[in-house]
C-alpha positions as CSV (number, residue, x, y, z in Angstrom):
1,X,0.6,-4.5,27.4
2,X,3.6,-3.8,25.2
3,X,3.1,-3.5,21.5
4,X,4.8,-6.4,19.7
5,X,6.5,-6.4,16.3
6,X,3.7,-6.7,13.7
7,X,2.8,-5.9,10.1
8,X,-0.5,-4.5,8.8
9,X,-2.1,-5.8,5.6
10,X,-5.0,-3.8,4.0
11,X,-7.3,-5.6,1.5
12,X,-8.3,-3.2,-1.3
13,X,-10.9,-4.4,-3.8
14,X,-11.6,-2.0,-6.6
15,X,-15.0,-3.3,-7.6
16,X,-16.8,-2.8,-4.3
17,X,-20.5,-3.4,-4.8
18,X,-21.9,-0.4,-2.9
19,X,-19.1,2.0,-3.8
20,X,-17.4,1.1,-7.1
21,X,-13.8,2.1,-7.2
22,X,-13.9,2.6,-3.4
23,X,-10.1,2.4,-2.7
24,X,-9.5,5.3,-5.1
25,X,-12.4,7.5,-4.2
26,X,-11.1,10.8,-3.1
27,X,-11.3,11.9,0.5
28,X,-9.9,15.4,1.2
29,X,-8.3,15.2,-2.3
30,X,-6.5,11.9,-1.7
31,X,-7.4,8.2,-2.3
32,X,-9.4,6.6,0.5
33,X,-6.9,3.7,0.7
34,X,-4.0,6.1,1.3
35,X,-5.8,7.5,4.4
36,X,-6.2,4.0,5.7
37,X,-2.5,3.2,5.0
38,X,-1.4,6.3,7.0
39,X,-3.4,5.0,10.0
40,X,-1.4,1.8,9.8
41,X,1.9,3.7,9.5
42,X,0.9,5.8,12.5
43,X,0.4,2.6,14.6
44,X,4.1,1.7,14.3
45,X,3.8,-1.4,12.1
46,X,7.1,-2.9,10.9
47,X,5.6,-3.1,7.4
48,X,2.4,-1.9,5.9
49,X,1.1,-3.7,2.8
50,X,-2.0,-3.1,0.6
51,X,-3.3,-6.2,-1.0
52,X,-4.8,-4.8,-4.2
53,X,-6.7,-6.3,-7.1
54,X,-6.1,-3.6,-9.6
55,X,-3.1,-1.9,-11.1
56,X,-4.7,1.5,-10.6
57,X,-4.4,1.0,-6.8
58,X,-0.7,0.1,-7.2
59,X,-0.1,3.3,-9.1
60,X,-2.0,5.5,-6.7
61,X,0.1,4.3,-3.8
62,X,3.5,4.8,-5.5
63,X,5.8,6.8,-3.2
64,X,3.5,6.5,-0.2
65,X,5.8,4.5,2.0
66,X,3.6,1.4,1.9
67,X,4.2,-1.8,-0.1
68,X,1.6,-3.1,-2.5
69,X,0.9,-6.7,-3.5
70,X,-1.1,-7.2,-6.7
71,X,-3.3,-10.1,-5.9
72,X,-5.8,-12.2,-7.9
73,X,-9.1,-10.6,-8.7
74,X,-10.9,-13.9,-8.1
75,X,-10.6,-13.9,-4.3
76,X,-13.9,-14.4,-2.6
77,X,-12.9,-12.4,0.5
78,X,-10.4,-10.0,2.0
79,X,-8.9,-12.9,4.1
80,X,-8.2,-14.9,0.9
81,X,-6.5,-11.8,-0.6
82,X,-4.3,-11.3,2.5
83,X,-3.3,-15.0,2.5
84,X,-1.8,-14.4,-1.0
85,X,-0.3,-11.2,0.2
86,X,1.4,-13.1,3.1
87,X,3.0,-15.4,0.5
88,X,4.1,-12.5,-1.7
89,X,5.6,-10.6,1.3
90,X,7.3,-13.8,2.5
91,X,6.2,-13.5,6.1
92,X,7.2,-16.3,8.4
93,X,4.4,-18.4,10.0
94,X,4.8,-16.6,13.4
95,X,4.6,-13.1,12.0
96,X,1.7,-11.1,13.6
97,X,-0.5,-9.8,10.8
98,X,-3.2,-7.1,11.5
99,X,-6.0,-7.1,8.9
100,X,-7.1,-3.5,8.7
101,X,-10.1,-3.0,6.4
102,X,-9.6,-0.8,3.5
103,X,-12.5,1.4,4.3
104,X,-11.4,2.6,7.8
105,X,-9.8,6.0,7.3
106,X,-10.2,6.9,10.9
107,X,-9.0,3.7,12.6
108,X,-7.2,4.7,15.8
109,X,-3.6,3.8,16.1
110,X,-4.2,2.5,19.6
111,X,-6.8,0.1,18.3
112,X,-4.5,-1.3,15.7
113,X,-1.8,-1.7,18.4
114,X,-4.3,-3.4,20.7
115,X,-5.3,-6.1,18.3
116,X,-1.6,-7.0,17.7
117,X,-0.8,-6.9,21.4
118,X,-3.9,-9.1,22.3
119,X,-2.7,-11.8,19.8
120,X,0.9,-11.7,21.1
121,X,-0.4,-12.1,24.7
122,X,-2.6,-15.1,23.8
123,X,-2.2,-18.6,22.7
124,X,-5.1,-18.1,20.3
125,X,-4.2,-18.0,16.6
126,X,-6.5,-15.0,16.0
127,X,-7.6,-11.8,17.8
128,X,-10.1,-9.0,17.4
129,X,-11.7,-6.1,19.2
130,X,-15.1,-5.2,20.6
131,X,-16.9,-2.2,22.1
132,X,-19.8,-1.8,24.5
133,X,-23.2,-1.2,23.0
134,X,-25.1,1.6,24.6
135,X,-28.1,2.1,22.3
136,X,-30.9,-0.5,22.0
137,X,-31.3,0.3,18.3
138,X,-27.8,-0.8,17.7
139,X,-28.3,-3.9,19.8
140,X,-31.3,-4.9,17.7
141,X,-29.7,-3.9,14.3
142,X,-28.7,-7.1,12.3
143,X,-26.1,-5.0,10.5
144,X,-24.3,-4.6,13.8
145,X,-22.4,-7.8,14.7
146,X,-22.6,-8.7,18.4
147,X,-20.4,-11.1,20.3
148,X,-20.1,-12.9,23.7
149,X,-16.8,-13.9,25.2
150,X,-15.6,-16.1,28.0
151,X,-14.2,-15.0,31.3
152,X,-10.6,-15.5,29.9
153,X,-11.4,-13.2,27.0
154,X,-12.0,-15.5,24.1
155,X,-15.0,-15.3,21.7
156,X,-17.8,-17.8,22.4
157,X,-20.0,-16.7,19.5
158,X,-20.6,-13.9,17.0
159,X,-24.1,-13.1,15.7
160,X,-26.3,-10.5,14.0
161,X,-28.9,-11.2,16.7
162,X,-28.7,-9.6,20.2
163,X,-26.6,-12.0,22.3
164,X,-27.1,-12.8,25.0
165,X,-30.8,-12.4,24.6
166,X,-32.2,-10.5,27.7
167,X,-35.3,-12.6,28.0
168,X,-37.1,-10.9,30.9
169,X,-36.1,-7.4,30.0
170,X,-37.2,-7.7,26.3
171,X,-40.4,-9.4,27.4
172,X,-41.3,-6.2,29.1
173,X,-40.0,-3.7,26.5
174,X,-37.5,-3.4,23.7
175,X,-37.2,0.4,23.5
176,X,-34.4,0.8,26.0
177,X,-31.1,-0.9,26.8
178,X,-31.6,-3.8,29.2
179,X,-29.7,-4.1,32.5
180,X,-27.0,-6.8,33.0
181,X,-24.6,-5.8,30.2
182,X,-22.3,-4.9,28.7
183,X,-23.5,-6.1,25.4
184,X,-20.6,-6.0,22.9
185,X,-20.3,-4.8,19.3
186,X,-17.7,-6.5,17.2
187,X,-15.1,-4.3,15.5
188,X,-14.0,-5.8,12.2
189,X,-10.3,-5.7,12.7
190,X,-8.3,-8.9,13.1
191,X,-4.9,-10.2,14.1
192,X,-3.5,-13.5,12.9
193,X,-0.3,-15.3,13.0
194,X,0.6,-15.6,9.3
195,X,0.7,-19.4,9.4
196,X,-2.9,-19.5,10.6
197,X,-3.9,-16.9,8.1
198,X,-2.7,-19.2,5.3
199,X,-4.6,-22.2,6.8
200,X,-7.7,-20.2,7.5
201,X,-8.0,-19.1,3.9
202,X,-7.9,-22.8,2.8
203,X,-10.6,-23.9,5.2
204,X,-14.0,-24.6,3.7
205,X,-16.8,-22.2,4.8
206,X,-18.5,-23.4,7.9
207,X,-22.3,-23.9,8.3
208,X,-22.6,-21.2,10.9
209,X,-20.6,-18.8,8.7
210,X,-23.0,-19.4,5.9
211,X,-26.1,-18.9,8.0
212,X,-24.9,-15.7,9.6
213,X,-22.7,-14.5,6.7
214,X,-19.9,-13.9,9.2
215,X,-16.5,-15.3,8.1
216,X,-15.0,-15.3,11.6
217,X,-17.4,-18.1,12.6
218,X,-15.4,-20.4,10.4
219,X,-12.6,-20.3,12.9
220,X,-14.8,-21.0,15.9
221,X,-16.7,-23.8,14.2
222,X,-13.4,-25.4,13.4
223,X,-12.4,-25.3,17.0
224,X,-10.0,-22.4,17.0
225,X,-10.0,-19.7,19.6
226,X,-10.3,-15.9,18.9
227,X,-8.9,-13.6,21.6
228,X,-11.1,-10.5,22.1
229,X,-10.1,-7.2,23.8
230,X,-12.1,-4.1,24.4
231,X,-10.9,-1.3,22.1
232,X,-8.9,1.4,23.9
233,X,-10.4,4.1,21.6
234,X,-13.6,4.4,19.6
235,X,-13.6,3.2,16.0
236,X,-15.5,5.7,13.9
237,X,-17.7,4.3,11.2
238,X,-16.0,3.2,8.0
239,X,-16.8,4.2,4.4
240,X,-19.1,1.8,2.6
241,X,-21.5,4.1,0.6
242,X,-21.5,7.5,-1.1
243,X,-23.2,8.9,2.0
244,X,-20.5,7.5,4.2
245,X,-17.9,9.1,2.0
246,X,-19.6,12.5,2.3
247,X,-19.8,12.2,6.1
248,X,-16.1,11.3,6.2
249,X,-15.3,14.4,4.1
250,X,-17.3,16.6,6.5
251,X,-15.5,15.1,9.4
252,X,-12.0,15.9,8.0
253,X,-13.0,19.5,7.0
254,X,-14.5,20.1,10.5
255,X,-11.3,18.8,12.1
256,X,-9.2,21.1,10.0
257,X,-11.2,24.1,11.0
258,X,-11.1,23.2,14.7
């Protein structure tokens, strides 16, 4: 499907709990958030914005080609931060906004395009991506968010539990992938129309959202649809811990030597 006109917004919170100062941690000698912004620029977005909570992030991105919105430090989530960014940027309600997480320095341009195109082709106010799960350990890992979708490509539910639960296969063994898949892993990139982004940030947290600690369930519980496409390219793991940062550094150095 053709790529529509879209913008990318990257939430960047300085005081990340597991990696303090994460947006400005150096990766190959440059701030992590700059690597993420370049992935968005490579995807052909009309505008790329970083929604920051600290003046140091603003200064680090000077001259980078991206725009920076200095948002309130009190926001509870990246979605809230992006809603303020939408107001600062002055996006019309029908603007397609791709929410690219600020810890994804290797996000493929094709995946960023795909989430925007999926939203443009749907009547849903929100879109996201998924990938097939091929390892049973990943299927059983509560840190890996799973999803099921309808025949027309809309999310039915997201969970930290394996869904659907393969009753008969897991009754026999849980050390190998069951037949009957694919089981899907959620990739945490979202598309919204800007008007819905503003409304979503004002919705109270839903009961299911609080039980699973998954913000996207707020939309489903309120009766809104989320269009889901399979990612056209793998999304490498993001950077959330010091070990992740070291792994990302090795990845870049190995790619440069290749």
